[in-house]
N, C-alpha and C positions, 0 to 999 in steps of 0.2 A: 559881687552883690547877689548873684543867683545862688552862689554856694551858701551864703549866710541864710537866705530864705529856705534853702533845702535843709540845712542843719536845724534851723528853728522848727520847721515843719516836722522833721523826723523826730526831734525831741518831744514836740507836742503830742504826736501820735503815740510815741512810746509811753509817755506819761499817762495818756488817756487809756491805752491798752493795759498798762500796769494797774491803774486805778480800777478798771473794770474787773480785772482778775482778782484784785484784793477784795473788792466788794463782793464778788461771787464767792470767794472763799470764806467770808465771814457769815454769809447767809447759808443756812442748812435747810435741805428739803425735809418736809414733814409729811408722813403718810397720814391721810385723813380717812376716817371711817365714820359712817353715819348708820346707826342701827346695825352694826356688824358688817356692812358692805363698804369695801374700799372705794374711795372716790377716784375717778379717772384722772383728775388733776391733783397735783400735790400742793401743799402749802409751803410757806417759808418761815423759818425761825431766824430772826435777826435782832441782835442786841436785846434779847429778852422778850421781844414782841413776836406774836405769831400772826402771819398773814394768810388768809384762806381764800379760795376762789368763791367769791360771793354768790354769783348766780347758781353755781352748782350746789352749794350748800343750801341756798334758799329752795332750790328745786327739790332736793332730798328731804327737806323739812316741810314741803308743800306750803311755801310762803311766797308772797309777792315781793318783787324788788321793783321799786319805782326810782328811776334815775332822773335827777334834775341836772341837766347839762350846764345850765347857766350858773348854778351854785356849786357845781361839782360835788353833788351830794347824793348818796344812795340811801334810800329808806326801805326797811324791811317791814312788811305787814303780814301777820299771821291771823287771819280770821278763824273763828271756831265754826266748823261746819260738821254737823252731825247728819248722817243719812240713815233712813229706815226704809226697808223694802217691803212692799205690800203686794199680796195676791188677793184682790178684793179687799176685805177688811182685816185679813190675817197677815201678820208680819212673818218674814221668813229669812233664812240665811243660807240654807242648803237646798238643792233641787236634785231631782233625778233627770237623767238625760232626756231630751225631748223639748217640745215647744211649751213655753210658759208665758203667760200674760201677767205682767206686773207693772207697778209704778214705783217711783222713787220719791220719797218725801225728804226734803232737806230743810234743816233749820240752820240759819246763818246768823251769827252774832259777832260782836267785837270787830265789826267791819269799819276800819278807820281810813279807808281810801275810797274815792268815788269810782264806781264801776259803771259800765254801760252794757254789760251782758253777762249772762250765766248760761252754762250748758251742762248736760249730763250725758255721758257716753259709757259704753260697755266695751271692754277688751277681752277677747277670748284667750285661752292659754298660750296661743301662738303670738299674741300681741296685736292681732288685727282688731281695730277699733271701729265701732259703729255708733253713730249719734242716736241718742234716745230722744232728746229734745233740747233746743236752744231758745233763749228768750232775751229780748232787749230789755234793759233796765233804764229808766229815766233817772239820770244822776241828780236832778234837782228835787225829785220826790223820793229819793232813796233814804230810808232810815238806816241806822247802824245795825239793825237786826230785822230779819224778815224770814218768811217761809216760802218754799217753792216745792210744788208737787207736780211731777211730770204727768202727762197723760198716760193712760194704759199703753203698754208697749209689749208687742209679741216678739219673742226671741227664741231661737232654736239653740239650746245647749246641746250641741251635737257631739261633743266629746267630754270625757271625764276630765276634771282638773279645776283649777282656780280661775275664775272670771273676775275681773276688776270693774267695779262701778266707779267712775271718776267724775268729780264735780269740778268744773272749771269756772274761773272768773276772768273777765277781761277788764282791766283798769282803763279809765278814761285816757290816761297818759300813754297808752300803748295799744297796738293792734294785735298783740299776742295774747293767746289764751294761756292761763296758768292753772295747773292742777293744784287745788287747795285741800282736797280730801279724796280718800279712796276707801271703798268698802269691798270686801271679798265675798263672792258667792262660790261655794264649792258644789260642783256638779258631780254626781256619783253614777 
């Protein structure tokens, strides 16, 4: 009796292992590039369908992913966010090294998901990020388009290079901030 169980178990495990190997051999890895930069995770090509790492692709495209666990559904939202940089009343995009006082004007539209916060931050060429301003948003009073202007912010552009202004949104369904827009300032 024990031998029968052992034989059945061995056959079942062999069949399972063989099926897994066959399934693995039919799926091919796919290299994924977004704007010329290769993704850290690869995709899969199986039976004519391509499967991509959703969160990484959404992050590369500066989009929000909202996961509904009960429905097992992922939704991707890409709001339009346009940022303009001002020193007083003048717009700018390049600066000389040194201290600069500026504000960030953001126009947000096509917002199809409820959010409870926005924030703007600046990252230096080394990637170190500093908060410019964060603000709570009341989801019940939130339109699908709005404007946000930061207070004047004094920042030291202490080295030459590209600085990134990042606009973040925090969906109601998550505690995570997601970058939905970036603007580059070049310091010379």
